[in-house]
C-alpha positions, 0 to 999 in steps of 0.5 A: 499500499505504501509503494502504490501511494508513493508512486502517485506523489510525482504526478500529484506534485507535477500537477500542483506544480503545473498550476503554480506555473500557470498562476505565476505567469498569470500573475505577470499577464497584466504587466505589459498592458500596464507598462504600455498605458504608463508609458504612452498616452494612446490607449486606442484599441483598448476596451474598458469594458473588458478591463473592468470585466477582467477585474471581477473575474479575478475577484471572483476567481480569488473567492473561488480559490479561497473557498477551495484553498487552492494554492494555485489560484491564490498565488494567481489571482491575489497579485492579478486582481491588483494588476487588474485594478491598475489596469482598469485605473489607467484605462479610464484615465487614458480613454477619458472614462469615468470610473463610476461605471466600474464601481457600479459594476463592482457593487452589483457583482459582489452580492452576486458572489456572496449569494452564490456561495451561500446557495451552492458554495464554491461550485456555484461561485466557479460557475459565476467565475467562468461566466464573466471569464468567458465574456470578458474578452468580448468586448476586446474582441469586438473593439479589436475589429471596430477600431482603426488603430490598436496601438494601445494594446500590448501585445505581451499581455495576450501572448502571456494570457494565452500561455497561462490559460493553456497551462490553466486549461491542463491544470483544471483537467488534471484536478477536475475543475470544468470551470476552469477548463471551460474559461481558460480554453475560450480565454486561449482562443479569444486572446489569440483573436485579439493578437492576431488583430494586433499583430497580423500573422503575415507581419509578424512573419516579415519582421521576423524574417527580416532579422528584427529579432535575430537569427532565432527569429529568422530560423523560426519562420524559415519553413513558412517562408519557404512554403510560401515562396 
């Protein structure tokens, strides 16, 4: 019996490490966008609604993590919520949008999370977190397709979002958390859509092939260029 139990320890440790890695990447996901907003007054292409929904999502996932005492959720969403709030404040200033809308959204959402906890516990809070996470990127996708300029978007944020969300998808599947799987997988897709609008694939290939990022970048796109030739 002892031998069987020990054989599963490495797998459990691997799953836990995967969640912590996803959380660690998630911590810095919002940093490129914050840096972009601090350095430049141009916030064109940025959706304030998505920023607010991102803060609500982080807060809800943090509540979910607290209810389950899931270390990965706590590591990712404590600083993640801080980054989300900073992004909302900076976006409001750059876009000239009043913060009262964001405050009203928080005031309306917090009671729903509290009721969900009372009625269904962590499972229902997870459902709410999934819902807000599923719709979080939709305003940004709409803005990305409707805005003439997307200079205000930080590509690094969406690259990190895809990486973190991919790891969360695997972690959620391994730990039996369907809410995590669903919202993370959708986040991968929607972040990819926004990123493809901000940095069209053809433009990226041309930049890499021209040597903007050195020999590694050229080697990376060389097969693509060869096929297109």
